[in-house]
N, C-alpha and C positions, 0 to 999 in steps of 0.2 A: 186023356181020351181024345181022340182025333175024329172030328166029324167029316165025312166025304160026301160030296155031291156026286150023283150018278150023271148029272148033265156036264157036257163038255164045258171046260173054262171059256168064258167069253172074254176075248181080248180086244183091245182098242175099241171099246164101246162108250159113247158119249151120249148123255141125257142132258138136254138143256130146255129151259122154259123161259120165255121171253117175248118180246114184241118185235114185229118187223120194222127195220129202220128205213126201209124204202119199198116201193112196189116191187113185186117180183119180176125178173127179166126173163121171159120165156124165149128161148132160141132153138135152133135146130143145127145139128152138125151137118157136114157135107153129105154124109150117108142117110140123113133124115131122122136121126135120133134126137128126141126132145130133151132138152136139159133146161133147168130153171135154177137161176142163182138168186139169192136174197140175203140181205143182212139181218142179224138178229141182235137185239140189245138185251143182255142178261143183267139183272140188277141183284145186288146183294146189300142188304140193310144191316148195319151193325152199330154198337155204341163205342164211341170213342173213349179215351181215358178220362174225359170229363163227364162222362154219362150222357152225352148228346148223341142223338141218332145221326148217322152219316149214310149216304148212299154211295155204293161203288158200282159202275156200270162197266161191263165188258162187252166189246163189240166183236161178233163172230160172223165170218163169211160162211154161207152154206150153199150146197148144191144138191139137186135131187134130179134123177134121170127118168126118161121113158114116159109112160102114161101117168105116172105119179107126178111128173114135172108138169104136165099139161093141166092136171087138176090143181095143183098149187098155184100155178100161173093164172088161173081163172078164178079160184076160190078166195084168195086173200089179197089184201091191200096193206099199205103202210100202216103201221100201228096196231095191227092185228095180233092178238096173243096166240102163241102156238107152243106146243111141245114138240121137240125135235129129238129123234133117236137115230144115231148113225155112227159113223167112225171118223177119226181124225185122219187127214190125208195131206201129205206135203207135195209139193210141186215146184218145178223150176220153170222160169220163162225169161225172156228178154225184154226190157222196157223199150220205149221209143227211141232212146239214145243208144240202144245195143248193149247195155249193161246187163250182166246176169243177175237175176234176182230170184228169190224163193219166197214161198208163202205156205200157209197152212189154212185148211178150211174143214168144215164138217161135211162129209158126203152122207147125206140123209137117207135112211132106209124107211123112215116113217115120220109123218108130220101130222100132228093132231091139232086141228084148229079149236080153240078153247072157248069161243064165244060165236054168237050168231053173226053171220056176215051176209051181205046183200045177195051173194051168189048162192051161198050154201043153203040159205032159207029156212034153217031151224036153229033153235036155241040150244039143241044138244051138241055135244062135241062131234066134230066131223074128222074122220081119220083117213088119211091118205097113205097107203102102204106101197113100198117100192117092191118090185119083183126081185127075186133072189139075184145075187151077183150084179149089183146095180151098175157097175161100169165096165163089166168085162168086155174086152174088144174095142173099147172106145179110147182112142189115143187122145192126149191133151192137145196135140197139134190140130186136131179136128174142130176143137172148140172155136166158134166164129168171133171170138172177141178176146 
C-alpha cells in the first residue's frame, strides 16, 4: 500500500531551533529592501561510547528579508532562542584579496521567538513571517556588505 499526500512536495525546507550567536544586523539594499542577517547556534546532545553526555554545536548563518527583517532586527538580541523555517541557499562572492569564495546560509521564511524579549513584551512566542518569494528580484550584489 502506498500513501500519497495531496499537498505538493516541499523541497529544500530547513527547520532549526537554536540561539542567536550575535545581535542581528539590519541593513538595506541600494533599492531600500530591508535584510537582516544573524547567526544561529544549534545544539545536539548525545551520549558517547562511554555513556557520557556530549554537546555538538553547529553554527548557521541566516538571512531574512523585507518587513520581517525589520521585525527580527528590532525584536531579538544575542542569546535569544528562536525557531527558524526557511531554505538553504548557496552563494558566491569575492573576499578582500579577490579570491572566489562560496557559502551557504538559511534564507528564513519564518522566525519564531521562543521566549520573552524586552522589545516583544510578552512571554508567548512571537512569530515573524516572511512574505511569499522572500528574495525575488534582489541580487546578491545589492547587499551592502
